[in-house]
C-alpha positions as CSV (number, residue, x, y, z in Angstrom):
1,M,142.4,-27.2,401.6
2,K,144.4,-24.8,399.4
3,T,141.5,-24.4,397.0
4,K,139.1,-23.7,399.9
5,F,141.5,-21.1,401.3
6,L,141.8,-19.3,398.0
7,S,138.1,-19.4,397.5
8,L,137.6,-17.9,401.0
9,L,140.3,-15.2,400.3
10,F,138.6,-14.4,397.0
11,A,135.3,-14.0,398.7
12,I,136.8,-11.8,401.4
13,V,138.5,-9.6,398.8
14,A,135.3,-9.4,396.7
15,G,133.3,-8.6,399.7
16,T,135.8,-5.9,400.8
17,S,135.7,-4.3,397.3
18,M,131.9,-4.1,397.6
19,V,132.0,-2.6,401.1
20,F,134.5,0.1,400.2
21,A,133.1,0.9,396.8
22,Q,132.8,4.7,396.9
23,S,130.8,5.6,393.8
24,G,127.7,4.5,392.1
25,T,124.3,5.6,390.9
26,C,121.4,7.0,392.9
27,G,118.9,7.9,390.2
28,D,118.2,7.3,386.6
29,N,120.6,10.0,385.7
30,L,122.4,10.7,388.9
31,T,125.7,9.4,390.2
32,W,127.4,9.7,393.6
33,N,131.1,9.7,394.6
34,L,132.7,9.7,398.0
35,S,136.3,11.0,398.1
36,D,138.2,12.2,401.2
37,G,135.0,12.6,403.1
38,V,133.3,14.7,400.4
39,L,130.1,13.1,399.0
40,T,129.2,14.6,395.6
41,I,125.8,13.9,394.0
42,D,125.9,14.9,390.3
43,G,123.9,14.4,387.1
44,T,120.4,15.5,386.1
45,G,117.0,14.9,387.6
46,A,115.6,13.3,390.8
47,M,117.4,11.1,393.3
48,T,116.0,7.6,394.0
49,S,113.3,7.6,396.7
50,F,114.8,5.4,399.5
51,S,112.5,3.0,401.2
52,S,114.2,3.0,404.6
53,N,116.6,5.0,406.7
54,S,119.5,2.7,405.6
55,S,118.7,2.4,401.9
56,A,121.0,5.1,400.5
57,P,123.9,3.5,398.7
58,W,126.4,5.5,400.8
59,Y,124.8,4.5,404.1
60,S,127.7,2.1,404.9
61,Y,130.1,5.0,404.8
62,R,127.9,7.6,406.6
63,G,130.4,7.9,409.5
64,S,133.2,9.1,407.1
65,I,131.1,11.7,405.3
66,T,132.1,15.3,406.3
67,E,130.7,17.3,403.4
68,V,127.9,16.9,400.9
69,I,127.8,18.7,397.6
70,I,124.6,18.4,395.5
71,G,125.1,19.4,391.9
72,N,123.3,22.2,390.1
73,S,121.2,19.9,387.9
74,V,119.9,17.6,390.7
75,T,116.2,18.3,391.2
76,S,115.5,16.4,394.5
77,F,117.0,14.3,397.2
78,G,114.8,11.8,399.0
79,R,113.7,10.7,402.4
80,S,116.5,10.0,404.9
81,A,119.0,10.7,402.1
82,F,121.8,11.6,404.6
83,Y,120.4,9.8,407.6
84,D,122.8,9.4,410.5
85,C,125.8,11.1,408.8
86,S,127.1,11.9,412.2
87,G,130.4,13.5,410.9
88,L,128.7,15.7,408.3
89,T,129.6,19.4,409.0
90,S,128.6,21.2,405.8
91,V,126.2,20.9,402.9
92,T,126.0,22.7,399.6
93,I,122.6,22.4,397.8
94,G,122.4,23.0,394.0
95,E,120.3,25.5,392.3
96,S,117.8,23.1,390.6
97,V,116.6,21.4,393.8
98,T,112.8,21.8,394.2
99,S,112.0,18.9,396.7
100,I,113.7,17.6,399.8
101,G,112.6,14.5,401.6
102,D,111.6,14.1,405.2
103,Y,114.5,13.3,407.6
104,A,117.0,14.3,404.9
105,F,119.5,15.3,407.6
106,Y,118.2,13.3,410.5
107,K,120.9,12.6,413.2
108,C,123.4,14.8,411.4
109,S,124.5,16.0,414.8
110,K,127.5,18.1,413.6
111,L,125.9,19.9,410.7
112,A,126.9,23.5,411.2
113,S,127.1,25.2,407.8
114,V,124.7,25.3,404.9
115,V,125.1,26.9,401.4
116,W,121.7,27.1,399.8
117,N,121.8,27.7,396.0
118,A,118.3,26.2,395.2
119,K,116.3,28.9,393.5
120,K,113.0,27.6,394.9
121,C,112.3,24.8,397.3
122,N,108.8,24.9,398.7
123,D,107.8,21.3,398.1
124,F,109.2,19.8,401.3
125,I,107.7,16.6,402.3
126,S,105.6,16.5,405.5
127,S,108.0,18.4,407.8
128,N,108.3,21.6,405.8
129,T,112.0,21.8,406.4
130,P,114.8,19.4,406.1
131,F,116.4,20.6,409.3
132,Y,113.7,19.3,411.6
133,Y,114.0,15.8,413.1
134,Y,112.6,13.5,415.7
135,D,114.9,12.8,418.7
136,Y,115.3,9.5,420.6
137,Y,112.2,10.2,422.6
138,G,110.1,11.1,419.6
139,N,110.2,14.8,420.2
140,Y,110.0,17.1,417.2
141,N,113.3,19.1,417.3
142,I,115.4,21.3,415.1
143,R,119.0,21.2,414.1
144,K,120.3,23.6,416.7
145,Q,124.0,23.4,415.9
146,I,123.7,25.1,412.5
147,T,125.4,28.5,412.9
148,S,125.9,29.7,409.3
149,F,123.5,29.8,406.3
150,T,124.6,31.3,403.0
151,F,122.2,31.7,400.1
152,G,123.6,31.6,396.5
153,D,123.2,34.5,394.1
154,Q,120.5,32.8,392.1
155,V,118.1,32.0,394.9
156,E,114.7,33.7,394.2
157,S,112.9,33.2,397.5
158,I,113.7,32.1,401.1
159,P,111.3,29.1,401.5
160,A,108.8,29.0,404.3
161,Y,110.2,27.5,407.6
162,L,113.6,26.8,406.0
163,C,115.6,28.1,409.0
164,S,112.8,28.2,411.5
165,G,114.0,27.3,415.0
166,L,117.7,27.3,414.2
167,S,118.5,28.8,417.5
168,N,122.3,29.0,417.1
169,L,122.1,30.5,413.6
170,A,124.2,33.7,413.9
171,S,125.1,34.5,410.3
172,V,122.9,34.8,407.2
173,T,123.8,36.0,403.8
174,I,120.8,37.0,401.5
175,P,121.8,37.8,397.9
176,N,120.2,40.4,395.6
177,S,118.4,37.7,393.6
178,V,115.9,37.1,396.5
179,T,112.5,38.8,396.0
180,S,110.6,37.3,399.0
181,I,111.2,36.0,402.5
182,E,108.4,33.5,403.1
183,N,106.4,32.5,406.1
184,S,108.5,31.8,409.3
185,A,111.7,31.5,407.2
186,F,113.8,32.6,410.1
187,S,111.3,32.4,413.0
188,G,112.9,31.4,416.3
189,C,116.5,32.1,415.2
190,S,117.2,33.6,418.6
191,S,121.0,34.0,418.0
192,L,120.6,36.1,414.8
193,A,121.8,39.6,415.8
194,S,121.6,41.4,412.4
195,V,120.4,40.8,408.9
196,T,120.7,42.8,405.7
197,I,117.6,42.6,403.5
198,P,118.7,43.4,399.9
199,N,116.9,45.9,397.6
200,S,115.5,43.0,395.5
201,V,113.1,41.9,398.3
202,T,109.5,43.0,397.8
203,S,107.7,41.1,400.5
204,I,108.5,40.0,404.1
205,E,105.8,37.4,404.9
206,N,104.1,36.3,408.1
207,S,106.4,35.6,411.0
208,A,109.5,35.8,408.8
209,F,111.7,36.9,411.7
210,S,109.4,36.3,414.7
211,G,111.1,35.3,417.9
212,C,114.6,36.5,416.7
213,S,115.2,37.8,420.2
214,S,118.8,38.9,419.5
215,L,118.0,40.9,416.4
216,A,119.1,44.4,417.3
217,S,119.0,46.0,413.9
218,V,117.3,45.5,410.6
219,T,117.1,47.7,407.5
220,I,113.9,47.3,405.5
221,P,114.8,48.4,401.9
222,N,112.7,50.7,399.7
223,S,111.8,47.7,397.5
224,V,109.6,46.1,400.2
225,T,105.9,46.7,399.6
226,S,104.3,44.5,402.3
227,I,105.2,43.4,405.9
228,G,103.3,40.4,406.9
229,S,101.5,39.5,410.1
230,S,103.9,38.9,413.1
231,A,106.9,39.5,410.7
232,F,109.1,40.8,413.5
233,S,107.0,40.0,416.6
234,G,109.1,39.1,419.7
235,C,112.3,40.7,418.4
236,S,113.0,41.9,421.9
237,S,116.4,43.4,421.1
238,L,115.2,45.6,418.2
239,T,115.6,49.3,419.2
240,S,114.4,51.2,416.1
241,V,112.4,50.6,413.0
242,T,112.0,52.7,409.8
243,I,109.2,51.6,407.5
244,P,110.1,52.9,404.0
245,N,107.8,54.7,401.7
246,S,107.4,51.6,399.4
247,V,105.4,49.8,402.1
248,T,101.6,50.4,401.9
249,S,100.4,48.3,404.9
250,I,101.7,46.8,408.1
251,E,99.8,43.7,409.0
252,N,98.6,42.5,412.4
253,Y,101.1,42.0,415.2
254,A,104.0,42.8,412.9
255,F,106.2,44.3,415.7
256,M,104.2,43.0,418.7
257,N,106.3,42.6,422.0
258,C,109.4,44.2,420.6
259,T,110.1,45.4,424.1
260,S,113.3,47.3,423.4
261,L,111.8,49.3,420.5
262,T,112.2,53.1,421.3
263,S,111.3,54.8,418.0
264,V,109.3,54.0,414.9
265,T,109.1,55.9,411.7
266,I,106.3,54.9,409.3
267,G,106.7,56.0,405.7
268,N,104.5,58.1,403.5
269,S,102.9,55.2,401.5
270,V,101.6,53.3,404.5
271,T,97.8,53.6,404.5
272,Y,97.0,50.9,407.1
273,I,98.3,49.7,410.4
274,G,96.9,46.4,411.5
275,I,95.7,44.9,414.8
276,A,98.2,45.1,417.7
277,V,101.1,45.9,415.4
278,F,103.1,47.5,418.2
279,Q,101.3,46.1,421.2
280,G,103.6,45.4,424.2
281,C,106.4,47.7,422.9
282,G,106.8,49.2,426.4
283,S,109.9,51.2,425.6
284,L,108.4,52.9,422.6
285,A,108.7,56.6,423.1
286,S,108.5,58.2,419.7
287,V,106.2,57.5,416.8
288,T,106.4,59.3,413.4
289,I,103.6,58.6,410.9
290,G,103.7,59.6,407.2
291,N,101.2,61.6,405.3
292,S,99.1,58.7,403.8
293,L,97.9,56.8,406.8
294,R,94.1,56.4,406.8
295,W,93.3,53.5,409.2
296,I,94.7,52.2,412.5
297,R,93.2,49.0,413.8
298,N,92.5,48.2,417.5
299,D,95.3,47.7,420.0
300,A,97.9,49.0,417.5
301,F,99.8,50.8,420.3
302,S,98.2,49.2,423.4
303,E,100.6,48.6,426.4
304,C,103.0,51.2,424.9
305,N,103.3,53.1,428.2
306,G,106.5,54.9,427.3
307,I,105.1,57.0,424.4
308,T,105.8,60.7,424.8
309,T,105.5,62.1,421.3
310,I,103.5,61.2,418.2
311,T,104.1,63.0,414.9
312,V,101.4,62.6,412.2
313,Y,101.9,64.2,408.8
314,A,98.5,63.1,407.4
315,E,96.1,65.9,406.5
316,T,93.1,63.8,407.4
317,P,93.3,62.4,411.0
318,P,93.7,58.6,410.7
319,T,90.5,56.7,411.5
320,I,90.5,54.3,414.4
321,Y,88.4,51.2,414.2
322,D,87.9,47.5,415.0
323,K,85.8,44.9,413.3
324,Y,82.7,46.3,415.1
325,G,83.2,49.9,414.0
326,E,85.0,53.0,415.1
327,I,86.2,52.9,418.7
328,P,88.5,55.9,419.3
329,S,90.4,54.7,422.4
330,I,91.2,51.2,421.2
331,P,94.7,51.7,419.5
332,F,96.1,53.1,422.7
333,D,94.3,50.8,425.1
334,N,95.9,49.9,428.4
335,L,98.1,53.0,428.5
336,N,98.9,54.2,432.0
337,L,99.1,57.7,430.6
338,E,96.8,60.6,430.2
339,F,96.6,61.4,426.5
340,S,97.0,65.1,427.4
341,N,100.6,64.3,428.5
342,I,101.5,62.9,425.0
343,I,102.5,65.6,422.5
344,L,100.9,65.2,419.2
345,Y,102.7,67.1,416.4
346,V,100.8,67.8,413.2
347,P,101.3,70.2,410.4
348,T,100.2,73.6,411.7
349,Q,97.6,74.2,408.9
350,W,95.8,71.0,409.9
351,I,95.5,71.5,413.7
352,P,91.8,72.3,413.5
353,L,91.0,68.9,411.9
354,Y,92.7,67.1,414.7
355,K,91.1,69.3,417.4
356,Y,87.7,68.2,416.2
357,D,88.5,64.5,416.0
358,A,87.1,62.3,418.8
359,L,90.5,60.6,419.5
360,W,93.2,63.0,418.5
361,K,91.7,66.0,420.3
362,Q,92.6,64.3,423.6
363,F,96.3,64.8,423.0
364,N,98.5,67.8,423.6
365,I,98.4,69.1,420.0
366,Q,101.3,71.2,418.7
367,G,102.0,72.5,415.2
368,I,105.1,71.8,413.0
369,D,106.2,72.7,409.5
370,A,105.4,69.9,407.1
371,T,108.7,70.4,405.4
372,D,110.5,69.1,408.5
373,Q,110.2,65.6,406.9
374,Q,113.3,64.4,405.2
375,Y,113.8,61.6,402.7
376,T,116.4,59.7,400.8
377,V,116.9,60.3,397.1
378,T,118.7,57.7,395.0
379,W,120.2,58.3,391.6
380,K,120.8,55.2,389.4
381,N,122.3,54.5,386.0
382,Y,120.5,52.7,383.2
383,D,121.7,49.3,384.5
384,G,120.4,49.9,388.0
385,S,123.8,50.7,389.5
386,V,123.7,53.4,392.2
387,L,125.4,56.6,391.1
388,E,124.6,58.7,394.2
389,T,122.5,58.5,397.4
390,D,121.3,61.8,399.0
391,E,120.0,61.3,402.5
392,N,118.0,63.8,404.6
393,V,116.6,65.7,401.7
394,A,113.9,68.0,403.0
395,A,110.3,67.6,401.8
396,G,109.2,70.4,399.5
397,T,112.7,70.9,398.0
398,I,114.0,69.9,394.5
399,P,116.9,67.5,394.8
400,A,120.1,68.0,392.7
401,Y,122.4,65.3,391.4
402,N,126.1,66.2,392.1
403,G,127.9,63.2,390.7
404,A,129.7,62.5,387.4
405,T,127.6,62.6,384.3
406,P,126.0,59.1,383.7
407,V,127.5,57.1,380.9
408,K,126.1,54.3,378.8
409,P,128.7,52.5,376.6
410,A,128.3,52.4,372.8
411,D,127.2,49.2,371.2
412,E,127.6,47.9,367.7
413,Q,125.0,50.2,366.2
414,Y,124.6,53.2,368.6
415,T,126.3,55.7,370.8
416,Y,124.5,57.1,373.8
417,T,124.2,60.6,375.3
418,F,122.8,61.3,378.7
419,A,119.3,62.9,378.4
420,G,118.0,63.3,381.9
421,W,116.2,61.4,384.6
422,S,113.1,59.3,384.8
423,P,110.8,60.3,386.3
424,S,111.4,64.0,385.9
425,V,113.1,65.6,388.9
426,T,110.5,67.4,391.0
427,T,109.7,68.5,394.5
428,V,110.5,65.8,397.1
429,T,107.4,64.2,398.8
430,G,108.9,60.9,399.8
431,E,111.7,58.3,399.2
432,T,112.5,58.6,395.5
433,T,114.7,56.9,392.9
434,Y,115.7,58.5,389.6
435,I,117.1,56.5,386.7
436,A,119.3,58.0,384.0
437,T,118.0,58.1,380.5
438,F,119.9,58.3,377.2
439,T,119.3,59.3,373.6
440,A,120.7,56.9,371.0
441,T,122.6,58.0,367.9
442,F,123.2,55.6,365.0
443,K,126.8,55.0,364.0
444,A,126.3,56.3,360.4
445,N,128.6,55.0,357.7
446,T,130.5,52.7,360.0
447,Y,128.9,49.4,358.9
448,T,128.8,47.4,355.7
449,I,126.0,44.9,355.2
450,H,127.1,41.8,353.2
451,V,124.5,39.6,351.4
452,N,125.5,36.0,350.6
453,Q,124.2,34.0,347.7
454,D,121.8,32.1,349.9
455,C,120.2,35.4,350.9
456,T,121.7,35.4,354.4
457,S,123.5,38.6,355.5
458,Y,125.9,39.9,358.1
459,M,127.0,43.3,359.2
460,E,130.7,44.3,359.3
461,E,132.0,47.2,361.3
462,Q,134.5,49.4,359.5
463,Q,137.6,50.2,361.4
């Protein structure tokens, strides 16, 4: 009897040690460790692809996991990796992740904070985003409780659909490493009230912020060259928009149904405004268009019944057309206004061109001085750091730098002297950035070159 009892006790103890083991492997070169509620995945390469929802080796402890940290050399984590981790509140994703499996955070009902360090992660399986899940009734839903999303300072792009539908997301941090915000990255984030897009971003893709109904302000930096279709459509709290001179085109529906939008300024590099870009912006009262606009597509300003003034700096009246050809009334279709009640401001010297145009002649045309336009001039040092920013610089004037003389530290071989600006400072015609340049002077007679017997050499600086 005693032998049987000891055998049973040994089996229970052995079984207990197995149940409460809190570390192990989860890939050829990956390990996992669970300590004080923190599950850490570390090592190099891909995680094992789990065959079922309960296959992850930490599944037995899922209720005690409150935080997940995925190491910087982990390249993927698989299907249902953190399935039903009902106590999980925060996740940190390492910089090397390129693939995330379906249902990765399914039933993680308390997940509220995500830190995203993955440089690129566009290879999602099936669902396009790890934060989608199927509920008890089979409905396709999103992780609504996530309120904070922070991107690490090595992230290169915000992946398509990553935060789409996170309706309680109120805070987003986008670092200077990001160059693109992909399709629908933040679409439907209806609690997002403001976002700062850094100067590193060059493209805002289709529907990137569509349906962000609480978004009241957004600054589009001078680095952005393209604004995709429906990029800000349905941002019903947005009150004003300035399109910088770096942007060359505004694609279809980009600001459609931004019902609180009252003023729009379109920069000097924009040559094309797409279909229905501002359609349904019923509060829009003032539109300013830069000097390069050539084409406006149909319905661009339809249903904008609040327009009272339009300012156009383009010498040649912009052409209005749809896919069938030129139709002059189309961009302002469904306006309950007489065009003659809308003031059209154009540079005085170009009034005759607008008075002979089939569309523009219908407006109340008045002349302005083209130098009324004002721009921002930015002065940067050799390393890209901003030395001075001059706002509201009048067109036609030559800007002046008023800061301290730019400095470039000496290195082992050279000293540097400020030489001027690139490009050369000239009359302001748009948003402009000047970068400091330097001449290099060799540190003569301050180095000794030593040659070893094996013909290798090294240079020694003389003190």
